[in-house]
ZAMARGU-4260 file (C-alpha; in steps of 0.2 Angstrom, whole numbers, plus 5000, padded with zeros to 4 digits):
<rodrens>
0) 5083/4836/5253 | 5097/4849/5249 | 5097/4844/5231 | 5078/4846/5230 | 5079/4863/5237
5) 5093/4868/5225 | 5082/4862/5210 | 5067/4872/5216 | 5078/4887/5217 | 5085/4885/5200
10) 5067/4883/5193 | 5061/4899/5202 | 5076/4909/5195 | 5073/4902/5177 | 5054/4907/5179
15) 5059/4925/5185 | 5071/4927/5171 | 5058/4922/5158 | 5045/4933/5166 | 5058/4948/5165
20) 5061/4944/5147 | 5043/4944/5142 | 5040/4960/5152 | 5054/4969/5143 | 5047/4962/5126
25) 5030/4968/5130 | 5036/4985/5135 | 5046/4986/5119 | 5031/4981/5108 | 5020/4994/5117
30) 5033/5007/5114 | 5035/5003/5096 | 5016/5003/5093 | 5015/5020/5102 | 5027/5027/5089
35) 5016/5022/5074 | 5007/5037/5066 | 4990/5029/5065 | 4981/5043/5056 | 4994/5042/5042
40) 4993/5024/5042 | 4974/5024/5040 | 4976/5037/5026 | 4989/5026/5017 | 4979/5011/5018
45) 4964/5020/5011 | 4975/5028/4997 | 4982/5011/4992 | 4965/5003/4992 | 4957/5017/4981
50) 4972/5018/4969 | 4972/4999/4967 | 4953/4998/4964 | 4954/5012/4952 | 4968/5006/4942
55) 4964/4988/4942 | 4945/4990/4938 | 4948/5004/4926 | 4961/4994/4916 | 4949/4979/4914
60) 4934/4991/4911 | 4944/4999/4896 | 4948/4982/4889 | 4930/4977/4890 | 4925/4993/4881
65) 4937/4988/4867 | 4929/4971/4866 | 4911/4979/4865 | 4916/4992/4852 | 4924/4978/4841
70) 4911/4964/4843 | 4895/4974/4843 | 4898/4991/4835 | 4911/4984/4823 | 4923/4998/4826
75) 4940/4994/4819 | 4957/5000/4823 | 4964/5013/4811 | 4978/5006/4800 | 4988/5022/4802
80) 4995/5030/4817 | 4979/5040/4820 | 4972/5046/4836 | 4957/5035/4837 | 4947/5028/4851
85) 4958/5013/4853 | 4974/5024/4854 | 4966/5035/4867 | 4961/5019/4877 | 4979/5013/4876
90) 4986/5030/4882 | 4974/5030/4897 | 4980/5012/4901 | 4998/5019/4902 | 4992/5033/4912
95) 4985/5021/4924 | 5001/5011/4925 | 5010/5028/4930 | 4997/5032/4943 | 4998/5015/4951
100) 5017/5017/4953 | 5018/5035/4957 | 5005/5034/4971 | 5013/5019/4978 | 5029/5029/4981
105) 5020/5044/4987 | 5010/5034/5000 | 5027/5028/5007 | 5034/5046/5007 | 5019/5052/5017
110) 5020/5038/5029 | 5038/5041/5032 | 5034/5060/5034 | 5021/5055/5047 | 5033/5045/5057
115) 5046/5059/5058 | 5033/5073/5063 | 5023/5062/5075 | 5024/5068/5093 | 5026/5049/5098
120) 5043/5048/5090 | 5049/5062/5101 | 5044/5052/5116 | 5051/5036/5109 | 5068/5042/5104
125) 5070/5058/5115 | 5071/5076/5110 | 5076/5081/5092 | 5079/5097/5083 | 5067/5105/5071
130) 5077/5111/5056 | 5072/5123/5042 | 5073/5109/5030 | 5060/5099/5040 | 5048/5113/5040
135) 5050/5116/5021 | 5047/5097/5018 | 5031/5098/5028 | 5025/5113/5019 | 5029/5105/5002
140) 5020/5089/5006 | 5004/5100/5011 | 5005/5109/4994 | 5008/5093/4984 | 4994/5084/4993
145) 4982/5098/4989 | 4986/5097/4971 | 4984/5079/4970 | 4967/5080/4979 | 4962/5092/4965
150) 4968/5080/4952 | 4959/5065/4959 | 4943/5076/4960 | 4946/5078/4941 | 4949/5060/4939
155) 4933/5056/4948 | 4923/5068/4937 | 4931/5060/4922 | 4927/5042/4928 | 4909/5047/4930
160) 4906/5049/4911 | 4908/5031/4906 | 4898/5026/4921 | 4884/5037/4915 | 4886/5031/4897
165) 4885/5012/4902 | 4871/5016/4914 | 4860/5022/4899 | 4865/5007/4889 | 4862/4995/4903
170) 4845/5003/4907 | 4839/5002/4889 | 4844/4983/4889 | 4835/4980/4906 | 4819/4988/4898
175) 4820/4981/4881 | 4803/4973/4882 | 4795/4991/4884 | 4805/4997/4868 | 4796/4984/4857
180) 4791/4994/4841 | 4802/5009/4845 | 4816/5014/4834 | 4829/5018/4847 | 4847/5017/4842
185) 4864/5018/4851 | 4876/5028/4841 | 4894/5030/4848 | 4896/5046/4838 | 4885/5055/4851
190) 4899/5053/4864 | 4913/5057/4852 | 4920/5040/4852 | 4921/5038/4833 | 4922/5051/4819
195) 4905/5058/4813 | 4908/5051/4796 | 4907/5034/4802 | 4890/5027/4806 | 4891/5013/4819
200) 4874/5012/4826 | 4865/4997/4835 | 4846/4999/4836 | 4834/4991/4848 | 4827/4975/4841
205) 4842/4970/4831 | 4852/4954/4833 | 4867/4964/4839 | 4857/4973/4851 | 4851/4957/4860
210) 4868/4949/4859 | 4876/4964/4867 | 4862/4965/4881 | 4864/4947/4885 | 4883/4947/4885
215) 4894/4947/4900 | 4905/4960/4893 | 4892/4974/4895 | 4887/4970/4913 | 4905/4967/4919
220) 4912/4983/4911 | 4898/4993/4918 | 4901/4987/4936 | 4920/4988/4934 | 4918/5007/4929
225) 4907/5009/4945 | 4921/5001/4955 | 4934/5012/4947 | 4923/5027/4952 | 4922/5021/4970
230) 4941/5019/4970 | 4944/5037/4963 | 4932/5043/4977 | 4942/5033/4990 | 4958/5041/4984
235) 4950/5059/4986 | 4945/5054/5004 | 4962/5048/5007 | 4970/5065/5000 | 4958/5075/5012
240) 4963/5064/5026 | 4981/5067/5022 | 4978/5085/5021 | 4971/5085/5039 | 4986/5074/5045
245) 4999/5085/5037 | 4991/5101/5043 | 4991/5094/5061 | 5009/5089/5059 | 5013/5106/5052
250) 5006/5114/5068 | 5015/5102/5079 | 5032/5106/5070 | 5028/5125/5071 | 5025/5123/5090
255) 5040/5112/5092 | 5051/5125/5083 | 5044/5139/5095 | 5047/5128/5110 | 5064/5124/5104
260) 5068/5143/5102 | 5061/5146/5119 | 5072/5132/5127 | 5088/5139/5118 | 5085/5156/5125
265) 5081/5150/5142 | 5096/5139/5142 | 5107/5154/5136 | 5100/5165/5150 | 5103/5152/5163
270) 5121/5149/5157 | 5124/5168/5158 | 5116/5169/5176 | 5127/5154/5181 | 5143/5163/5174
275) 5138/5179/5183 | 5136/5170/5199 | 5152/5161/5197 | 5162/5177/5193 | 5154/5186/5208
280) 5159/5171/5220 | 5177/5171/5214 | 5178/5190/5216 | 5171/5188/5234 | 5183/5174/5238
285) 5198/5184/5231 | 5192/5200/5241 | 5191/5189/5257 | 5208/5181/5254
</rodrens>
């Protein structure tokens, strides 16, 4: 009987210790989740999604454009190092590589800045000091994000141009039956793709025109440019979201700095009052003695 009671006591103690451990783990998880800056996290996810969509779809759309120019418009690469359409496409591809890597790093930096300026971090790790360097870093991120937002607006406007061009071509292909008997031609010189001296036209009713309209390259390239445009728009929205988050963090840092100065002055005054009170107490004690 005593042995059974001893075993029951051990089971209860083990159950209590496991419950205590799970409770502490749950409290720790809740505290860690409370320290995450969710607005910065949402903006970072949106930025990564937009940049990935723009860079991936834009790169493949440019490759499809090269295929269409070579196969259906018979545009050939310049044998010399001239700035032709293919060289410009290669340059844009390298720019896309740089954009992908740069904004991957920039998203991490903004996420870290959001962690250190979040009010939840103060509750999690206790009080901290707002330095001049921290305020300058927050102001620098606001200015840099505003510049990047303007840059992405320009990228969005630039990406809308191939979408407009491919929409016209795709619309003509979709209404090819209406164009029977019409002498309508597609000329890349109208968009500045090739020099004016070269005549690379594809007219409605020709074999090349029908092959291009029935090919997968045209439809896929058109929709890839649309996805790239959507990615650039998502990046603009992410930059605007970051601006709102950084402005709120800047206001928090500014208020925390003022509160810090107030606490320092208050502590200094309390220390002076305490010193004065101690001095007077000693003087009274000496006078009484």
